N, C-alpha and C positions, 0 to 999 in steps of 0.2 A: 686186333682185338674187339673189333666194331662191334662184334657180335655181342659184347657184353655191355655195351651203350643199352641202358633203358628204354624201351619203346614208350609213346603217349600213353599209352593204355597200362603199362606197366606204371610209370610214373602217376597216373590217375588213381590206380589200386594202391600203390604206396600211399601217398598222400591221404586218400580215405581211411586206409587201416590206421595211420599214424595218427590222424588228426581227428579222425570221427568216433573209431572205437580204440581209444589209448589204452583198456585195459591188459591188450596183450602186449607183453615184452616188445619193447623195440628192436633189440638187437636179433630177437628170433626172426622177427618180421623181413629186417635188412637181410640176415643172413639164408633165409629162406629165396629169397629173390635172387640172390647172386646166385645161389645152387641153381634154381630154376634157370636163368641166364648161362650158366656154363652147360648145363646139362642138354639145352636147346641149341648151345654153340656145337658142342659134341656131336649130337645127332645128326645137324645140317652137315657136317664135315664127313661124317660116316656116310651119309646118304651121296654127297656128291664123288667119296671114294668108289662107293659101290657102283653109281652109275658110270664114272667113266672106267672103270674095270669093265663092265658089261662091253663097252664100244668098242673095246679092242680084241673082244673075242670073236 
């Protein structure tokens, strides 16, 4: 699950959202970030699966 580890830009974004603009609820920001990373990991896996399937035909 290395894909769920936040990248440096993601960490910068989170720090900026949580520290500079604290009027947005923290749980929302963190949940959105986790959802985004999960979605990106699923999309990456799907692309790899599709690419590997094309190689075998």
